[in-house]
NUNU-544755 format. One record per residue (C-alpha): x, y, z. Coordinates in steps of 0.05 Angstrom, whole numbers, plus 5000, padded with zeros to 4 digits. Layout:
// residues N
atom X:X	Y:Y	Z:Z
...
END
This chain:
// residues 646
atom X:4036	Y:6413	Z:1210
atom X:3987	Y:6355	Z:1243
atom X:3922	Y:6358	Z:1265
atom X:3906	Y:6401	Z:1322
atom X:3843	Y:6408	Z:1371
atom X:3800	Y:6465	Z:1356
atom X:3740	Y:6500	Z:1398
atom X:3691	Y:6473	Z:1345
atom X:3701	Y:6404	Z:1379
atom X:3675	Y:6418	Z:1441
atom X:3604	Y:6409	Z:1417
atom X:3575	Y:6353	Z:1366
atom X:3523	Y:6360	Z:1312
atom X:3471	Y:6315	Z:1326
atom X:3469	Y:6303	Z:1252
atom X:3548	Y:6285	Z:1250
atom X:3530	Y:6241	Z:1314
atom X:3483	Y:6195	Z:1287
atom X:3524	Y:6187	Z:1214
atom X:3586	Y:6170	Z:1254
atom X:3540	Y:6122	Z:1292
atom X:3520	Y:6098	Z:1231
atom X:3587	Y:6089	Z:1200
atom X:3609	Y:6048	Z:1273
atom X:3552	Y:5994	Z:1263
atom X:3578	Y:5991	Z:1183
atom X:3648	Y:5977	Z:1204
atom X:3625	Y:5933	Z:1259
atom X:3583	Y:5891	Z:1202
atom X:3640	Y:5890	Z:1158
atom X:3684	Y:5859	Z:1213
atom X:3631	Y:5809	Z:1223
atom X:3616	Y:5828	Z:1294
atom X:3540	Y:5810	Z:1305
atom X:3513	Y:5882	Z:1308
atom X:3437	Y:5858	Z:1329
atom X:3464	Y:5843	Z:1387
atom X:3497	Y:5904	Z:1400
atom X:3435	Y:5944	Z:1372
atom X:3390	Y:5906	Z:1426
atom X:3441	Y:5913	Z:1483
atom X:3392	Y:5966	Z:1511
atom X:3329	Y:5988	Z:1494
atom X:3338	Y:6069	Z:1508
atom X:3359	Y:6116	Z:1454
atom X:3426	Y:6120	Z:1491
atom X:3442	Y:6163	Z:1550
atom X:3450	Y:6242	Z:1549
atom X:3512	Y:6272	Z:1530
atom X:3565	Y:6264	Z:1586
atom X:3640	Y:6296	Z:1570
atom X:3698	Y:6291	Z:1607
atom X:3745	Y:6353	Z:1607
atom X:3808	Y:6354	Z:1659
atom X:3861	Y:6413	Z:1666
atom X:3930	Y:6402	Z:1687
atom X:3922	Y:6338	Z:1716
atom X:3983	Y:6316	Z:1755
atom X:4016	Y:6257	Z:1799
atom X:4075	Y:6260	Z:1844
atom X:4094	Y:6197	Z:1885
atom X:4118	Y:6204	Z:1957
atom X:4174	Y:6150	Z:1963
atom X:4190	Y:6108	Z:2038
atom X:4247	Y:6144	Z:2047
atom X:4210	Y:6210	Z:2044
atom X:4233	Y:6235	Z:1968
atom X:4182	Y:6246	Z:1916
atom X:4177	Y:6222	Z:1846
atom X:4139	Y:6252	Z:1794
atom X:4098	Y:6200	Z:1755
atom X:4056	Y:6246	Z:1720
atom X:4066	Y:6320	Z:1696
atom X:4010	Y:6362	Z:1683
atom X:3965	Y:6354	Z:1626
atom X:3896	Y:6371	Z:1599
atom X:3842	Y:6341	Z:1550
atom X:3775	Y:6331	Z:1534
atom X:3734	Y:6274	Z:1510
atom X:3662	Y:6276	Z:1480
atom X:3610	Y:6223	Z:1491
atom X:3607	Y:6167	Z:1444
atom X:3685	Y:6173	Z:1439
atom X:3726	Y:6100	Z:1451
atom X:3795	Y:6126	Z:1467
atom X:3857	Y:6091	Z:1479
atom X:3907	Y:6116	Z:1521
atom X:3979	Y:6084	Z:1501
atom X:4046	Y:6093	Z:1525
atom X:4107	Y:6058	Z:1553
atom X:4109	Y:6019	Z:1621
atom X:4114	Y:6071	Z:1665
atom X:4089	Y:6139	Z:1626
atom X:4021	Y:6145	Z:1677
atom X:3971	Y:6104	Z:1637
atom X:3939	Y:6072	Z:1688
atom X:3953	Y:6131	Z:1742
atom X:3910	Y:6181	Z:1689
atom X:3851	Y:6135	Z:1676
atom X:3848	Y:6126	Z:1758
atom X:3845	Y:6200	Z:1764
atom X:3796	Y:6214	Z:1718
atom X:3752	Y:6153	Z:1744
atom X:3760	Y:6182	Z:1813
atom X:3793	Y:6119	Z:1837
atom X:3862	Y:6148	Z:1859
atom X:3871	Y:6144	Z:1929
atom X:3935	Y:6187	Z:1935
atom X:3933	Y:6262	Z:1931
atom X:3943	Y:6298	Z:1860
atom X:3934	Y:6360	Z:1827
atom X:3888	Y:6382	Z:1775
atom X:3812	Y:6386	Z:1753
atom X:3766	Y:6340	Z:1727
atom X:3696	Y:6364	Z:1701
atom X:3635	Y:6329	Z:1674
atom X:3602	Y:6370	Z:1628
atom X:3633	Y:6434	Z:1656
atom X:3616	Y:6411	Z:1732
atom X:3668	Y:6382	Z:1778
atom X:3654	Y:6314	Z:1797
atom X:3608	Y:6297	Z:1847
atom X:3640	Y:6257	Z:1908
atom X:3578	Y:6211	Z:1916
atom X:3535	Y:6212	Z:1855
atom X:3596	Y:6205	Z:1802
atom X:3613	Y:6127	Z:1828
atom X:3532	Y:6122	Z:1794
atom X:3551	Y:6152	Z:1722
atom X:3609	Y:6112	Z:1716
atom X:3638	Y:6047	Z:1703
atom X:3708	Y:6019	Z:1718
atom X:3735	Y:5958	Z:1700
atom X:3811	Y:5938	Z:1731
atom X:3863	Y:5894	Z:1716
atom X:3842	Y:5847	Z:1766
atom X:3788	Y:5794	Z:1759
atom X:3764	Y:5781	Z:1830
atom X:3697	Y:5748	Z:1825
atom X:3672	Y:5692	Z:1875
atom X:3698	Y:5631	Z:1852
atom X:3634	Y:5596	Z:1849
atom X:3596	Y:5646	Z:1814
atom X:3573	Y:5633	Z:1739
atom X:3581	Y:5674	Z:1678
atom X:3511	Y:5698	Z:1678
atom X:3498	Y:5712	Z:1747
atom X:3558	Y:5754	Z:1749
atom X:3526	Y:5799	Z:1692
atom X:3456	Y:5796	Z:1721
atom X:3485	Y:5818	Z:1793
atom X:3514	Y:5882	Z:1766
atom X:3453	Y:5903	Z:1719
atom X:3407	Y:5891	Z:1779
atom X:3445	Y:5941	Z:1825
atom X:3464	Y:5996	Z:1773
atom X:3393	Y:5991	Z:1734
atom X:3339	Y:5966	Z:1784
atom X:3271	Y:5957	Z:1741
atom X:3232	Y:5991	Z:1779
atom X:3262	Y:6057	Z:1777
atom X:3300	Y:6053	Z:1708
atom X:3235	Y:6020	Z:1677
atom X:3268	Y:5960	Z:1646
atom X:3230	Y:5899	Z:1654
atom X:3255	Y:5835	Z:1670
atom X:3246	Y:5812	Z:1607
atom X:3286	Y:5870	Z:1570
atom X:3337	Y:5861	Z:1629
atom X:3342	Y:5782	Z:1610
atom X:3345	Y:5805	Z:1547
atom X:3412	Y:5852	Z:1557
atom X:3445	Y:5797	Z:1595
atom X:3433	Y:5744	Z:1533
atom X:3463	Y:5799	Z:1490
atom X:3522	Y:5820	Z:1529
atom X:3533	Y:5741	Z:1535
atom X:3535	Y:5739	Z:1461
atom X:3574	Y:5802	Z:1435
atom X:3630	Y:5784	Z:1490
atom X:3632	Y:5709	Z:1466
atom X:3615	Y:5676	Z:1530
atom X:3544	Y:5645	Z:1509
atom X:3579	Y:5574	Z:1510
atom X:3596	Y:5590	Z:1582
atom X:3539	Y:5626	Z:1606
atom X:3525	Y:5575	Z:1664
atom X:3596	Y:5556	Z:1677
atom X:3632	Y:5575	Z:1745
atom X:3677	Y:5632	Z:1740
atom X:3733	Y:5590	Z:1781
atom X:3795	Y:5603	Z:1804
atom X:3863	Y:5576	Z:1837
atom X:3820	Y:5510	Z:1869
atom X:3759	Y:5518	Z:1830
atom X:3758	Y:5498	Z:1757
atom X:3722	Y:5542	Z:1721
atom X:3724	Y:5587	Z:1662
atom X:3793	Y:5606	Z:1622
atom X:3830	Y:5667	Z:1643
atom X:3815	Y:5703	Z:1579
atom X:3740	Y:5690	Z:1586
atom X:3745	Y:5717	Z:1663
atom X:3765	Y:5778	Z:1632
atom X:3716	Y:5778	Z:1582
atom X:3672	Y:5770	Z:1640
atom X:3703	Y:5830	Z:1680
atom X:3682	Y:5872	Z:1616
atom X:3621	Y:5852	Z:1601
atom X:3605	Y:5867	Z:1684
atom X:3622	Y:5945	Z:1668
atom X:3580	Y:5950	Z:1608
atom X:3518	Y:5910	Z:1642
atom X:3519	Y:5975	Z:1697
atom X:3492	Y:6013	Z:1641
atom X:3532	Y:6082	Z:1657
atom X:3547	Y:6138	Z:1608
atom X:3619	Y:6135	Z:1628
atom X:3665	Y:6073	Z:1623
atom X:3744	Y:6068	Z:1641
atom X:3778	Y:6007	Z:1629
atom X:3850	Y:5989	Z:1647
atom X:3873	Y:5947	Z:1599
atom X:3815	Y:5906	Z:1584
atom X:3851	Y:5858	Z:1530
atom X:3910	Y:5839	Z:1570
atom X:3912	Y:5765	Z:1567
atom X:3872	Y:5759	Z:1514
atom X:3890	Y:5731	Z:1445
atom X:3887	Y:5780	Z:1391
atom X:3825	Y:5752	Z:1364
atom X:3786	Y:5755	Z:1429
atom X:3817	Y:5823	Z:1435
atom X:3791	Y:5848	Z:1366
atom X:3722	Y:5818	Z:1388
atom X:3722	Y:5863	Z:1451
atom X:3748	Y:5928	Z:1426
atom X:3686	Y:5920	Z:1371
atom X:3633	Y:5914	Z:1423
atom X:3663	Y:5970	Z:1457
atom X:3659	Y:6013	Z:1393
atom X:3593	Y:5992	Z:1380
atom X:3569	Y:6001	Z:1451
atom X:3604	Y:6077	Z:1452
atom X:3559	Y:6091	Z:1390
atom X:3494	Y:6063	Z:1403
atom X:3488	Y:6075	Z:1474
atom X:3526	Y:6152	Z:1468
atom X:3576	Y:6129	Z:1524
atom X:3652	Y:6151	Z:1534
atom X:3694	Y:6092	Z:1532
atom X:3765	Y:6106	Z:1560
atom X:3816	Y:6040	Z:1549
atom X:3878	Y:6034	Z:1578
atom X:3915	Y:5986	Z:1523
atom X:3986	Y:5962	Z:1500
atom X:4008	Y:5951	Z:1436
atom X:3946	Y:5933	Z:1400
atom X:3944	Y:5903	Z:1326
atom X:3934	Y:5955	Z:1274
atom X:3857	Y:5926	Z:1266
atom X:3842	Y:5947	Z:1332
atom X:3880	Y:6006	Z:1330
atom X:3828	Y:6021	Z:1276
atom X:3768	Y:6014	Z:1321
atom X:3788	Y:6081	Z:1367
atom X:3768	Y:6144	Z:1354
atom X:3820	Y:6183	Z:1398
atom X:3892	Y:6175	Z:1418
atom X:3922	Y:6189	Z:1472
atom X:3998	Y:6181	Z:1476
atom X:4045	Y:6186	Z:1535
atom X:4123	Y:6181	Z:1549
atom X:4153	Y:6154	Z:1614
atom X:4202	Y:6188	Z:1659
atom X:4172	Y:6220	Z:1673
atom X:4102	Y:6209	Z:1649
atom X:4087	Y:6269	Z:1597
atom X:4037	Y:6276	Z:1539
atom X:4061	Y:6269	Z:1468
atom X:3998	Y:6265	Z:1420
atom X:3925	Y:6281	Z:1440
atom X:3875	Y:6275	Z:1376
atom X:3845	Y:6232	Z:1327
atom X:3872	Y:6161	Z:1322
atom X:3861	Y:6167	Z:1239
atom X:3909	Y:6234	Z:1244
atom X:3961	Y:6209	Z:1285
atom X:4004	Y:6167	Z:1223
atom X:4000	Y:6242	Z:1195
atom X:4017	Y:6277	Z:1259
atom X:4073	Y:6231	Z:1269
atom X:4099	Y:6247	Z:1194
atom X:4093	Y:6311	Z:1216
atom X:4148	Y:6311	Z:1264
atom X:4188	Y:6266	Z:1218
atom X:4170	Y:6197	Z:1241
atom X:4121	Y:6164	Z:1179
atom X:4092	Y:6106	Z:1195
atom X:4118	Y:6052	Z:1144
atom X:4057	Y:6019	Z:1109
atom X:4065	Y:5946	Z:1132
atom X:4080	Y:5964	Z:1205
atom X:4032	Y:5970	Z:1270
atom X:4031	Y:6042	Z:1293
atom X:4023	Y:6016	Z:1359
atom X:4083	Y:5993	Z:1354
atom X:4122	Y:6049	Z:1317
atom X:4096	Y:6095	Z:1370
atom X:4109	Y:6061	Z:1430
atom X:4185	Y:6057	Z:1396
atom X:4190	Y:6130	Z:1392
atom X:4165	Y:6135	Z:1462
atom X:4201	Y:6092	Z:1503
atom X:4262	Y:6123	Z:1524
atom X:4326	Y:6086	Z:1530
atom X:4304	Y:6048	Z:1454
atom X:4335	Y:6057	Z:1389
atom X:4281	Y:6097	Z:1360
atom X:4275	Y:6135	Z:1420
atom X:4246	Y:6205	Z:1403
atom X:4207	Y:6215	Z:1469
atom X:4238	Y:6289	Z:1483
atom X:4227	Y:6310	Z:1414
atom X:4156	Y:6286	Z:1413
atom X:4131	Y:6317	Z:1478
atom X:4173	Y:6389	Z:1451
atom X:4128	Y:6379	Z:1382
atom X:4061	Y:6360	Z:1432
atom X:4081	Y:6428	Z:1467
atom X:4088	Y:6471	Z:1411
atom X:4036	Y:6445	Z:1355
atom X:3976	Y:6411	Z:1397
atom X:3976	Y:6440	Z:1467
atom X:3954	Y:6510	Z:1454
atom X:3896	Y:6496	Z:1410
atom X:3883	Y:6434	Z:1457
atom X:3884	Y:6486	Z:1517
atom X:3833	Y:6528	Z:1485
atom X:3785	Y:6468	Z:1475
atom X:3794	Y:6451	Z:1544
atom X:3771	Y:6513	Z:1571
atom X:3723	Y:6526	Z:1528
atom X:3692	Y:6460	Z:1549
atom X:3699	Y:6479	Z:1625
atom X:3656	Y:6540	Z:1612
atom X:3608	Y:6497	Z:1575
atom X:3559	Y:6473	Z:1632
atom X:3516	Y:6419	Z:1618
atom X:3483	Y:6364	Z:1656
atom X:3499	Y:6359	Z:1727
atom X:3512	Y:6279	Z:1748
atom X:3445	Y:6291	Z:1785
atom X:3413	Y:6324	Z:1724
atom X:3444	Y:6263	Z:1684
atom X:3406	Y:6204	Z:1724
atom X:3350	Y:6253	Z:1720
atom X:3351	Y:6254	Z:1651
atom X:3365	Y:6182	Z:1639
atom X:3305	Y:6169	Z:1685
atom X:3260	Y:6208	Z:1646
atom X:3288	Y:6179	Z:1581
atom X:3275	Y:6112	Z:1604
atom X:3196	Y:6124	Z:1618
atom X:3189	Y:6133	Z:1549
atom X:3194	Y:6052	Z:1545
atom X:3163	Y:6037	Z:1612
atom X:3098	Y:6010	Z:1632
atom X:3101	Y:6035	Z:1700
atom X:3055	Y:6097	Z:1712
atom X:3076	Y:6144	Z:1772
atom X:3148	Y:6120	Z:1772
atom X:3168	Y:6185	Z:1754
atom X:3138	Y:6215	Z:1825
atom X:3176	Y:6168	Z:1857
atom X:3246	Y:6170	Z:1827
atom X:3303	Y:6203	Z:1876
atom X:3374	Y:6215	Z:1864
atom X:3411	Y:6166	Z:1917
atom X:3478	Y:6155	Z:1926
atom X:3461	Y:6075	Z:1906
atom X:3421	Y:6061	Z:1846
atom X:3368	Y:6008	Z:1890
atom X:3348	Y:6020	Z:1958
atom X:3381	Y:5976	Z:2017
atom X:3319	Y:5927	Z:2014
atom X:3337	Y:5909	Z:1943
atom X:3424	Y:5913	Z:1955
atom X:3407	Y:5860	Z:2014
atom X:3362	Y:5818	Z:1968
atom X:3414	Y:5810	Z:1911
atom X:3474	Y:5801	Z:1964
atom X:3433	Y:5747	Z:2003
atom X:3421	Y:5706	Z:1928
atom X:3495	Y:5706	Z:1908
atom X:3514	Y:5691	Z:1982
atom X:3470	Y:5632	Z:1985
atom X:3479	Y:5601	Z:1913
atom X:3558	Y:5611	Z:1924
atom X:3562	Y:5577	Z:2001
atom X:3511	Y:5524	Z:1974
atom X:3556	Y:5500	Z:1913
atom X:3624	Y:5513	Z:1956
atom X:3633	Y:5439	Z:1983
atom X:3696	Y:5468	Z:2025
atom X:3657	Y:5528	Z:2060
atom X:3595	Y:5474	Z:2068
atom X:3649	Y:5423	Z:2100
atom X:3682	Y:5465	Z:2144
atom X:3615	Y:5496	Z:2171
atom X:3573	Y:5428	Z:2170
atom X:3616	Y:5369	Z:2162
atom X:3683	Y:5386	Z:2202
atom X:3636	Y:5405	Z:2263
atom X:3599	Y:5328	Z:2253
atom X:3657	Y:5292	Z:2246
atom X:3691	Y:5323	Z:2304
atom X:3627	Y:5319	Z:2344
atom X:3627	Y:5247	Z:2333
atom X:3692	Y:5241	Z:2354
atom X:3699	Y:5279	Z:2417
atom X:3636	Y:5240	Z:2439
atom X:3667	Y:5178	Z:2427
atom X:3726	Y:5204	Z:2476
atom X:3681	Y:5232	Z:2525
atom X:3621	Y:5172	Z:2525
atom X:3582	Y:5172	Z:2589
atom X:3616	Y:5215	Z:2623
atom X:3557	Y:5256	Z:2645
atom X:3528	Y:5196	Z:2669
atom X:3580	Y:5202	Z:2727
atom X:3583	Y:5228	Z:2793
atom X:3600	Y:5305	Z:2781
atom X:3662	Y:5322	Z:2796
atom X:3732	Y:5341	Z:2763
atom X:3723	Y:5300	Z:2701
atom X:3651	Y:5339	Z:2681
atom X:3691	Y:5401	Z:2697
atom X:3750	Y:5381	Z:2641
atom X:3706	Y:5353	Z:2597
atom X:3656	Y:5424	Z:2585
atom X:3724	Y:5459	Z:2585
atom X:3750	Y:5423	Z:2531
atom X:3680	Y:5430	Z:2489
atom X:3681	Y:5503	Z:2498
atom X:3741	Y:5510	Z:2471
atom X:3727	Y:5468	Z:2409
atom X:3676	Y:5510	Z:2402
atom X:3707	Y:5573	Z:2409
atom X:3759	Y:5547	Z:2356
atom X:3709	Y:5525	Z:2306
atom X:3696	Y:5594	Z:2263
atom X:3772	Y:5605	Z:2264
atom X:3797	Y:5576	Z:2196
atom X:3731	Y:5625	Z:2162
atom X:3774	Y:5686	Z:2178
atom X:3810	Y:5668	Z:2113
atom X:3747	Y:5670	Z:2068
atom X:3722	Y:5729	Z:2099
atom X:3787	Y:5762	Z:2079
atom X:3782	Y:5738	Z:2006
atom X:3711	Y:5761	Z:2003
atom X:3731	Y:5830	Z:2028
atom X:3778	Y:5843	Z:1970
atom X:3718	Y:5831	Z:1922
atom X:3665	Y:5877	Z:1966
atom X:3723	Y:5936	Z:1966
atom X:3726	Y:5934	Z:1898
atom X:3642	Y:5937	Z:1888
atom X:3631	Y:5976	Z:1944
atom X:3678	Y:6024	Z:1911
atom X:3633	Y:6019	Z:1845
atom X:3571	Y:6039	Z:1896
atom X:3544	Y:5976	Z:1872
atom X:3520	Y:5962	Z:1947
atom X:3541	Y:5991	Z:2014
atom X:3586	Y:5956	Z:2065
atom X:3525	Y:5949	Z:2114
atom X:3492	Y:5907	Z:2062
atom X:3553	Y:5861	Z:2056
atom X:3559	Y:5851	Z:2125
atom X:3487	Y:5841	Z:2133
atom X:3479	Y:5786	Z:2077
atom X:3539	Y:5751	Z:2106
atom X:3510	Y:5754	Z:2176
atom X:3442	Y:5721	Z:2148
atom X:3468	Y:5663	Z:2115
atom X:3543	Y:5650	Z:2147
atom X:3523	Y:5655	Z:2217
atom X:3463	Y:5612	Z:2220
atom X:3498	Y:5548	Z:2178
atom X:3553	Y:5561	Z:2233
atom X:3511	Y:5567	Z:2286
atom X:3467	Y:5504	Z:2260
atom X:3537	Y:5469	Z:2251
atom X:3553	Y:5484	Z:2324
atom X:3498	Y:5463	Z:2348
atom X:3497	Y:5396	Z:2312
atom X:3566	Y:5387	Z:2340
atom X:3540	Y:5404	Z:2415
atom X:3483	Y:5360	Z:2404
atom X:3523	Y:5300	Z:2389
atom X:3574	Y:5309	Z:2432
atom X:3525	Y:5312	Z:2499
atom X:3478	Y:5254	Z:2468
atom X:3546	Y:5212	Z:2477
atom X:3564	Y:5235	Z:2541
atom X:3496	Y:5219	Z:2573
atom X:3474	Y:5291	Z:2588
atom X:3404	Y:5290	Z:2620
atom X:3353	Y:5324	Z:2580
atom X:3331	Y:5368	Z:2645
atom X:3413	Y:5407	Z:2637
atom X:3403	Y:5409	Z:2568
atom X:3370	Y:5491	Z:2557
atom X:3432	Y:5510	Z:2594
atom X:3489	Y:5477	Z:2565
atom X:3471	Y:5486	Z:2499
atom X:3443	Y:5553	Z:2505
atom X:3521	Y:5576	Z:2537
atom X:3556	Y:5544	Z:2479
atom X:3523	Y:5574	Z:2424
atom X:3516	Y:5647	Z:2462
atom X:3593	Y:5630	Z:2468
atom X:3602	Y:5606	Z:2397
atom X:3566	Y:5671	Z:2379
atom X:3613	Y:5714	Z:2403
atom X:3670	Y:5681	Z:2383
atom X:3645	Y:5682	Z:2309
atom X:3637	Y:5759	Z:2318
atom X:3706	Y:5766	Z:2344
atom X:3735	Y:5730	Z:2282
atom X:3694	Y:5766	Z:2233
atom X:3715	Y:5838	Z:2262
atom X:3785	Y:5817	Z:2267
atom X:3781	Y:5791	Z:2191
atom X:3753	Y:5859	Z:2175
atom X:3811	Y:5891	Z:2203
atom X:3865	Y:5848	Z:2195
atom X:3917	Y:5858	Z:2122
atom X:3916	Y:5784	Z:2111
atom X:3907	Y:5722	Z:2138
atom X:3971	Y:5714	Z:2172
atom X:3958	Y:5779	Z:2211
atom X:3882	Y:5760	Z:2228
atom X:3917	Y:5697	Z:2270
atom X:3967	Y:5735	Z:2305
atom X:3910	Y:5782	Z:2324
atom X:3859	Y:5737	Z:2341
atom X:3899	Y:5682	Z:2383
atom X:3914	Y:5739	Z:2447
atom X:3838	Y:5743	Z:2458
atom X:3829	Y:5669	Z:2457
atom X:3874	Y:5649	Z:2501
atom X:3862	Y:5711	Z:2552
atom X:3785	Y:5684	Z:2549
atom X:3814	Y:5606	Z:2565
atom X:3862	Y:5640	Z:2620
atom X:3813	Y:5675	Z:2651
atom X:3757	Y:5622	Z:2649
atom X:3769	Y:5606	Z:2721
atom X:3798	Y:5537	Z:2715
atom X:3875	Y:5559	Z:2701
atom X:3871	Y:5626	Z:2733
atom X:3829	Y:5629	Z:2795
atom X:3804	Y:5695	Z:2831
atom X:3838	Y:5672	Z:2892
atom X:3905	Y:5661	Z:2845
atom X:3903	Y:5723	Z:2797
atom X:3935	Y:5790	Z:2814
atom X:3890	Y:5845	Z:2844
atom X:3898	Y:5889	Z:2779
atom X:3883	Y:5838	Z:2737
atom X:3820	Y:5815	Z:2778
atom X:3777	Y:5866	Z:2733
atom X:3790	Y:5810	Z:2672
atom X:3741	Y:5762	Z:2709
atom X:3684	Y:5810	Z:2700
atom X:3681	Y:5807	Z:2628
atom X:3711	Y:5738	Z:2612
atom X:3660	Y:5702	Z:2574
atom X:3682	Y:5643	Z:2579
atom X:3685	Y:5639	Z:2654
atom X:3607	Y:5662	Z:2654
atom X:3590	Y:5595	Z:2610
atom X:3639	Y:5555	Z:2648
atom X:3608	Y:5581	Z:2711
atom X:3535	Y:5581	Z:2694
atom X:3544	Y:5506	Z:2663
atom X:3580	Y:5473	Z:2728
atom X:3530	Y:5503	Z:2769
atom X:3479	Y:5473	Z:2737
atom X:3504	Y:5405	Z:2731
atom X:3528	Y:5409	Z:2804
atom X:3459	Y:5419	Z:2821
atom X:3420	Y:5449	Z:2880
atom X:3455	Y:5401	Z:2931
atom X:3519	Y:5383	Z:2900
atom X:3564	Y:5326	Z:2925
atom X:3632	Y:5336	Z:2971
atom X:3676	Y:5338	Z:2909
atom X:3633	Y:5372	Z:2869
atom X:3633	Y:5432	Z:2922
atom X:3701	Y:5432	Z:2929
atom X:3712	Y:5435	Z:2860
atom X:3661	Y:5500	Z:2850
atom X:3693	Y:5536	Z:2912
atom X:3760	Y:5525	Z:2884
atom X:3742	Y:5553	Z:2817
atom X:3700	Y:5609	Z:2863
atom X:3633	Y:5590	Z:2815
atom X:3572	Y:5617	Z:2843
atom X:3504	Y:5611	Z:2830
atom X:3456	Y:5684	Z:2807
atom X:3503	Y:5707	Z:2752
atom X:3471	Y:5683	Z:2695
atom X:3435	Y:5746	Z:2671
atom X:3499	Y:5788	Z:2684
atom X:3540	Y:5742	Z:2641
atom X:3485	Y:5737	Z:2584
atom X:3485	Y:5813	Z:2587
atom X:3562	Y:5822	Z:2584
atom X:3567	Y:5770	Z:2526
atom X:3507	Y:5805	Z:2485
atom X:3542	Y:5871	Z:2498
atom X:3610	Y:5834	Z:2471
atom X:3584	Y:5815	Z:2411
atom X:3537	Y:5881	Z:2392
atom X:3602	Y:5915	Z:2399
atom X:3653	Y:5872	Z:2359
atom X:3592	Y:5868	Z:2310
atom X:3594	Y:5948	Z:2308
atom X:3670	Y:5954	Z:2295
atom X:3666	Y:5903	Z:2241
atom X:3619	Y:5948	Z:2198
atom X:3675	Y:6006	Z:2215
atom X:3734	Y:5964	Z:2204
atom X:3700	Y:5941	Z:2136
atom X:3686	Y:6015	Z:2114
atom X:3746	Y:6053	Z:2135
atom X:3803	Y:5998	Z:2130
atom X:3837	Y:5964	Z:2078
atom X:3818	Y:6005	Z:2029
atom X:3843	Y:5996	Z:1956
atom X:3901	Y:6040	Z:1943
atom X:3919	Y:6063	Z:1873
END
């Protein structure tokens, strides 16, 4: 028979673990890897033992027509600290589903249990001790590679709490760049569809390095070598193996048909077959060929083991023997594996909270700070809200200043439109007050109301990045919104102010009227900026955001008092005038421009529109309440809508 699991595998001897780590270093040296860089990635001795056990884990998907489809049948297993685990199988076998369930990323309902050191995963603290590297490489295009790694390190491993000095953190980033072959592009933009930057393979390595930079005792990687050349893939897996051994990190990797050199780097192998997903092998990678031989499928000497395994486990192929291998697993391996799983579930180790405290105590040995231990508290996030805000503000400021499109949209376009609009209405405010001034103010307010509309697409792109980063407990939704508000709103407000001053300067507005006109235009701008931000937080995509925002904009324009007046509006719609921000702004500005003794034409304009004096404070209060309400809704929508679905 092939190798089976035994209860003795539940606990590891420290001496054996040390020998295994030394063997890993020797393997890295023989393979030409930079061992010194791996050894210096972290100054601590390694994370406390963090084992992962799962029992009867299964997932059934609900189809649109109400039918059910079994994606993964019940399966169990146990992984030890310091192991590099490969999860392999044909397409549709449930590899990513299994990884997502283990990483607590699966949003659909699934059955079974997953435990860390014999304890059920803590819903709040588990993301603190785990890092997840997904298949998508979504990052700001104008971000630099070094900054991406520093970002994760700063938010997962705060220097003040973890006792890691800035010098050590800088050394960590430097060595991660070297280990993952990113030193040459450390100061290059990540790039994207419209921004030239690093290659797709390099971007994939940045994503993987960010996961390692989080310095978590559990690391889940979903096809980290996809899109990489064989050489780059080998480099990444060698780095992961060295990190697993040096830092005592349990690393689970979903990987698709790696070459022989990469296969040999893994400690453990989980093989799944599809239609539905079922476990066909669970054991050491080195013992897999012997097990397959015991099942009647020896691995040819000159072939790649991964290719042979997948040929045997892919239904419909000539070599398909998946059903027989699943039956062999149930007979040869499952009984022993169930014993190991039950023993591991009964052997209680450190909880998530205790793991964080233990890691903190270990790091204090290298810390120069005194009294840090008494200040340490286990929180849902590794750093305080203030630190989160500071890191996010730094990134936001850098990305905004480097993005010519965003700066042009927020400052360049308003300036150009201000000059154009000013030339069209040059000197209009020097003329006698009447209908021309009314139309001028009305068009200016509409233009300002539309200024932030194109920003919704940028907000939605940023939201996708935010959702992935907040799922990793890097920062809170509130910190993201506040950092965006602190950078984007002032810049946009500056653009609106420049545009308004240019227009009013060309129009010849008297200085005495400037505070009123400028104040109301900027207040109205803030309202619509809040509206578009709120819609962008709620809408699934840019097209739907435009559809949602348009009716609100149209209502504000229609009930400004110029197109529909109180005299012509239906009785049951009169209440809209009481909450119409455009009406309050138009009324306040027009009453101010008409002056205390308006001309006959001016008086007629005010009377026909039902504009009266004395409602300025009411209008300010209404608009301020609407801004606050929209910002609160933005926070709620950002937190609870458009979440990642797995």
